[in-house]
BAMIVO-899962 format. One record per residue (C-alpha): x, y, z; residue in three letters. Coordinates in steps of 0.05 Angstrom, whole numbers, plus 32768, in hexadecimal, padded with zeros to 4 digits. Example, Ala and Ser with C-alpha at 12.3 -4.5 7.8 and 13.67 -1.06 7.14 Angstrom:
2
80F67FA6809CAla/81117FEB808FSer/
This chain:
470
816B82488160Met/815F820D813BArg/813081FD80FCTyr/811A81CD80DDAla/811981D0808FVal/80F5819A8067Thr/80F181828013Ala/80BD81587FEBSer/80D181407FB7Ala/80AC816A7F85Glu/80D5819B7FACGlu/811581837F9ECys/814281947F6DLeu/816F81587F75Gly/81C081717F4EAla/81A181AE7F37Ala/819881C97F76Cys/81D082017F75Pro/81CB81E57FC8Asp/81DD81A27FB4Tyr/821D81937FD4Gln/821081AF801BHis/81C981838024Cys/81C48162805FPro/818F81378034Trp/81C681247FFBIle/81FE811D8041His/81CE80F18062Ala/81CB80C78024Arg/820780BF8009Lys/821C80B88059Arg/81E88079803CSer/820F805F8001Gln/8256805C8025Gln/8222801F805AAla/82407FD4805FAsp/81F77FC58068Ile/81BD7FE3804BVal/81717FD48071Ile/81307FE28044Val/80EB7FDE803EAsn/80CF7FD38001His/80A7801F800BSer/80F7803B8005Leu/8111800D7FD5Leu/80DC802B7FA0Leu/80DC806E7FC2Ser/812480707F9BAsp/810B80947F5ALys/814580747F38Thr/8126802E7F44Leu/80F8803F7EFBPhe/812B805E7EDCHis/816D80447EE6Ser/819A80207F10Ala/81CF804A7F29Asp/81DA80797F69Ala/81A0804F7F8CThr/81B380497FDALeu/81C77FFD7FCFAla/8200800B7F9EThr/823980047FC6Arg/82197FD98000Ala/82377F978017Glu/81FC7F72801FThr/81A77F918018Val/81707F758044Ile/812A7F8A802EVal/80F87F828056Asp/80B37F7E8051Glu/80C77F628008Ala/80837F407FFCHis/80667F8E7FECArg/80987F8D7FBALeu/80827F857F7EVal/803A7F947F89Asp/80467FD27FACPhe/80787FE27F70Ala/80407FD17F39Arg/8020800E7F5DHis/804F80377F6FHis/806D804A7F2BGly/807A80997F0AVal/803A80B97F28Gln/802F810A7F2BVal/7FF681147F60Asn/7FC7815D7F71Ser/7FF381787FA0Trp/8030817B7F7FGln/800881967F4BLeu/7FE581C67F75Ser/803281D97FA0Ala/805081E67F67Phe/801782147F4ACys/801C823D7F8FArg/8066823B7F8EAsp/806A825E7F48Ala/803282917F61Leu/805E82997F97Ala/809F82A57F71Ser/807E82CE7F3DLeu/806783077F68Ala/80AB830A7F90Asp/80DC830C7F50Asp/80AE83107F06Ala/806D833E7F22Pro/806A83497EDEGlu/8054830C7EC9Gln/800A831D7ED4Ala/7FEB82EA7E9BGln/802182B47EB5Leu/7FF382B37EF8Cys/7FBD82B27ED7Asp/7FCE82727EB4Tyr/7FEE82597F02Leu/7FA182687F1EAla/7F7B824C7ED9Ala/7FA6820D7EDCPhe/7F9382027F2ELeu/7F4382057F1FArg/7F5981D57EEALeu/7F7281AF7F1CLeu/7F3481B77F55Ser/7F0681A77F25Arg/7F30815B7F13Leu/7F30814D7F56Lys/7EE4814F7F5DGln/7EE6812E7F22Ser/7ECA80DB7F23Glu/7F0F80B17F0BAla/7EEE80817ED3Pro/7F0780447F00Ser/7ED3801B7EF4Thr/7ED880077EB0Ala/7F1E80217E99Tyr/7F1A80417E5EVal/7F6E80457E4CAla/7F5580907E21Glu/7F3480B27E54Gln/7F6880A57E85His/7FA480AE7E4DLeu/7F7780F67E43Ser/7F7F81247E7FIle/7FC7810A7E77Gln/7FCE812B7E39Arg/7FA181707E67Val/7FDD81797E90Leu/800F81707E69Val/7FF481A27E3CGln/7FED81D07E7DTrp/802981CD7E8FCys/805581CE7E43Gln/804D821A7E4DPro/806282217E92Leu/80A381FF7E83Val/80A882257E43Asp/80AB826F7E6FThr/80C6825E7EADLeu/80FD824B7E89Arg/80FF829A7E71Arg/810682AF7EB7Phe/8136827D7ED4Ala/816982A17ED4Gln/814C82DB7EFDArg/814582C27F42Ser/815E827C7F64Ala/811282727F75Ala/80F882747F26Leu/813582467F18Asn/8118820E7F45Ala/80D682177F23Leu/80EF82127EE2Ser/811281CE7EFFIle/80DB81B97F14Arg/80A781BF7EE2Ser/80D181987EA7Gln/80D681757EDEGln/809081667EE2Leu/808581637E9ELeu/80B081327E8ELys/809181087EC3Thr/804881247EA5Leu/806880FB7E65Arg/808D80BC7E86Asp/804780AF7EA4Ile/802D80A87E52Gly/8055808E7E39Asp/8039804F7E2EGly/806680227E4CSer/802F80147E80Gly/7FE5802B7E96Leu/7FDC80637E9ACys/7FAB80697ED5Trp/7F8680AE7EF7Phe/7F5D80A47F32Glu/7F4380D47F6AThr/7F5E80D27FAEArg/7F3A80F07FEDHis/7F3981377FDBLys/7F7481317F9BGly/7F8881087F6APhe/7FBA80DF7F4CVal/7FDA80D27F07Leu/8007809D7EF6Gln/802580637ED6Ser/801B80197EECVal/80487FE27ED4Pro/80427FAC7EB6Val/807C7F8D7ED9Ser/80A97FA37F01Leu/80E37F637EFESer/810D7F8F7ECFAsn/81207FC17EF1His/811D7F8A7F3BIle/81537F6B7F19Arg/817A7FAD7EF8Gln/81707FBE7F3BLeu/819C7F847F5ECys/81CB7F777F20Asp/81E77FCA7F22Ala/81FB7FBB7F6ASer/82317F807F8DAla/82047F767FC9Ala/81ED7F3E7FDFAsn/81A87F3E7FE3Trp/81767F1E8016Ile/812C7F298013Phe/810A7F208060Thr/80BD7F1D8065Ser/808E7EEE8092Ala/80657EE8805BThr/80997ED28016Leu/80897E93800BAla/80377E747FF9Ile/80267E2F8022Ala/80827E33802AGly/807A7E3A7FE3Asn/80AA7E897FC6Pro/80A67E7E7F74Glu/80717EA87F73Arg/80967EDC7F9CPhe/80E37ED77F71Leu/80AF7ECB7F30Thr/80997F167F44Gly/80E97F347F4DIle/80F87F0C7F16Gly/81337EE67F33Leu/814C7EA87F42Pro/81527E817F84Glu/81917E827FA8Ile/81797E767FF1Glu/813C7E70800CPhe/81317E678051Lys/81007E5F8078Arg/80F67E6D80C5Ile/80C37E5580F1Glu/809F7E808124Ser/809F7E6C816DAsp/80617E808177Ile/80387E3E8178Asp/7FF67E548153Tyr/7FE87E0E8160Ala/7FDD7E0F81B2Ala/7FCD7E5381A5Asn/7F9A7E62816FAla/7F577E528163Leu/7F437E55810FLeu/7EF87E5F8114Tyr/7ED37E5380C9Thr/7E867E6980E5Pro/7E587E4080B7Val/7E3B7E7D8087Leu/7E047E728058Arg/7E097E928011Gly/7E4A7EBC7FFBGlu/7E707F01800BPro/7E477F2E7FE7Gly/7E067F087FF2Asp/7DC57F2D7FFDAsn/7DBF7F2B805BGly/7DFF7F13804ETyr/7E237F3F8076Ser/7DE87F4E80ADGlu/7DEB7EF580B8Gln/7E477F0580B7Leu/7E2C7F3C80F0Val/7E027F008118Glu/7E477ED7810DGln/7E6F7F0C812BLeu/7E477F238162Leu/7E427ED9817DLeu/7E8E7ED98181Leu/7E9B7F2081A7Leu/7E7C7F0981D6Gly/7EA57ED181E2Glu/7EEE7EF581DCIle/7F127F088229Pro/7F2D7F4581F8Gly/7F477F7381C4Arg/7F227F618184Ala/7F337F7F8137Leu/7F097F778100Leu/7F317F7880C2Leu/7F077F848084Phe/7F167F7D8038Ser/7EFB7FC1801BSer/7EDB80018045His/7E997FFB8020Arg/7E977FB28052Ala/7EB47FD5808BLeu/7E84800D8091Gln/7E427FDC8081Gln/7E657FAC80BBVal/7E6F7FE580EFAla/7E2E800580E1Gln/7E107FBB80F4Leu/7E397FBC8135Leu/7E2680078147Gly/7DE27FF6814EGln/7DFB7FD3818DHis/7E077FF581C7Gln/7E3E7FC78203Gln/7E777FC681C5Leu/7EA87FF681C0Asp/7EC18003817ACys/7EF480288162Phe/7EEE80318109Val/7F1C804380D6Gln/7F13808880BDGly/7EE980A28102Ser/7F2B80C3811BMet/7F8080B98107Glu/7F9D8074810CAsn/7FCD808A8142His/7F8D80A48166Arg/7F5F80638155Leu/7F98803A816EIle/7FA5805581B4Asn/7F5C805081B8Cys/7F5D800881ABPhe/7F947FF281D5Lys/7F78801D820DSer/7F327FFA8207Ser/7F397FA98221Pro/7EFE7F9B8200Gly/7F097FCF81C2Gly/7EF37FAC8183Val/7F1E7FCE813DLeu/7EF77FD68107Leu/7F397FE180C9Ala/7F497FD48084Thr/7F847FE88056Gly/7FBE7FEC8077Ser/7FB27FD180B6Phe/7FB07F858095Trp/80077F8780A0Glu/801A7FCC80B7Gly/7FEB7FC58102Leu/80187FB58139Asp/80037FBA8185Leu/803E7FA881A4Ala/80267FA081E5Asp/7FE57F9A81D9Thr/7FCC7F4C81CFAla/7F877F3B81A0Leu/7F577F0C81BAAla/7F427EFE816ECys/7F507F25811FVal/7F0A7F168105Phe/7F117F1E80A8Ile/7ED47F1F8083Asp/7EED7F008048Lys/7F307EE68029Leu/7F557F25800CPro/7F487F1C7FBEPhe/7F517F637FA0Ala/7F207F857F8ASer/7F117F637F38Pro/7EF77FA17F2AGly/7F317FBF7F2FAsp/7F497FD57EE3Pro/7F9E7FD57EF9Arg/7F8A7F887F11Leu/7F677F807ECBAla/7FA27FA07EA7Phe/7FD37F767EC2His/7FA87F3E7EBCAla/7FA77F447E76Asn/7FE97F407E76Tyr/80067F047E8DLeu/7FBB7EE37E62Ala/7FEC7EFB7E2EGly/802A7ED87E4CMet/7FF77E8B7E4CGly/7FFF7EA57E9AVal/7FB47E967EBDAsp/7FC17ED27EEDAla/7F907EB97F24Phe/7FB47E847F30Gln/7FFA7E9F7F2FGln/7FE77EE77F46Glu/7FA37EEF7F64Gln/7F9A7EA67F8CLeu/7FE47EB87FB3Pro/7FDA7F057FB9Ala/7FA97EF47FE2Ala/7FB97EC08013Val/7FFF7EEC801FIle/7FC57F278039Arg/7FA97EED8061Leu/7FE57EDA8080Arg/7FF27F1A808DGln/7FB27F2380A8Gly/7FB37EF680D4Cys/7FF87EF980EBGly/7FDD7F418112Arg/7FBE7F018148Leu/7FF27EE68168Leu/80357F1A8179Arg/80527EFE81B9Arg/805E7EBD81D2Leu/80227EC18209Asp/7FF17EDE81E3Asp/7FAA7EAF81D7Arg/7F817EBD81AAGly/7F487EAC8167Val/7F497EBB811CIle/7F057EBB8103Met/7F037EB880B3Leu/7EB87EC1809FAla/7EBB7EAB8052Asp/7E967E6A803CPro/7EBF7E628002Arg/7EEC7E438031Leu/7EBF7E078031His/7EAB7E077FF3Ser/7EED7E197FB8Arg/7F287DF87F97Asp/7F5E7E2F7FAFTyr/7F407E307FF7Ala/7F787DFA8013Glu/7FB77E1E7FF5Leu/7F8F7E54802APhe/7F9C7E29806EIle/7FD77E09804CArg/7FFB7E498057Ser/7FDD7E65809BLeu/80027E4480DBPro/7FEC7DFE80F2Ala/7FB27E0C8120Met/7F747DE98131Gln/7F407DFA810BGln/7EED7E048128Val/7EAB7E0E8109Arg/7E857E18814CGlu/7E747E548169Ile/7E7B7E1F81ACAsp/7EC07E0F81A2Glu/7EDA7E54819FVal/7EB87E5381E6Lys/7EDA7E188203Ala/7F217E2F81D7Phe/7F137E808204Phe/7F027E4C8248Gln/7F407E22824DGln/7F727E54822AHis/7F687EA68247Val/7F907EE1820BPro/7FCA7F0C822BAla/7FA97F50823AArg/
């Protein structure tokens, strides 16, 4: 009989586990530490929590070469994934504690009542409206303090019963780890941030800058570090990336793609009145989009800057029954993608990770539509927090951070179109600011060289000449 065993990061006790030396995960990790070459992406590299505490005993300690893929996301990912705790972790801890107490300390009815009350508190926090529209630090910190106050008695009490059983000992260690994490979140070195997500919440410390941590990580290893991505440079310049990770440029090599955008792709920027957010703009946008969808002989990927914009357009497109639309959120992502791939004229409406995480492999697109230049939401307090930090150092946050980040995201979105040498298609970038703002040229220069048109008849002529691959 075969068994599959799993444990979340919160349940893993690390070196404190009595079976630490026999753990298959630890054995696999030790084998990886003996590797000459380690290939990781930004997420796997930063999932090693030692990055936020020390530079020792990481995956890259002994490797001769470390290759970090998707490196363009390294700094931004780290900035939004600092020390954190979520409602699932806390709820799972309470449920595990109640089960272990029932088995090994059934007389502790008062402690069980306390855990049940803690679960009710967590449920209320899941339902709460996070104060995110106008960031008030005290509101977020007050939630952190409440959770610390609830966890401290659990730590003190569970220590007294830790020797009764291995399960209670494990719970005692977990409670101490949770309390330490909660205290670290409120230590003042970053932005204490509380946010409700789906049916839960996340409390985290958003770091101001990760450059010191990344530099320490690299300095702690004798390895050669290689950072790769399709979008490290802005208009051919890697300065923004190098500054973000705090490392000097040693050698930067740009490898041109074999895909001929000039011959196989078209950049279509239709004439639109007003700007995104103006009254009636969405209706005007859909009108132009419908003209395009009526001309393309294949599938279309529609990328949106927000879920709100996605839903607005989805509702308007839904009135046209001839369109075979697939809307992100209507079903699980893998089912959504499979249904879209099976439809020769399908239209997929998406946002978020679909900008860069979607690879349709052997399924060609005839069109990628982007609703507007993908600037981060100006109402995000995390963005304002970092902007204020940069302003204190005399740095223009828009020019040095927000504009380059939007350029990289646009490049990622446009990169969904041509994935093979024989792919053909059009990119519709529906943002009038491309023809009215000083920064527009930076966006255009950062995209692959291709013909630019503004009239739908020119798109029609392109498809008459170039039939896209299926």
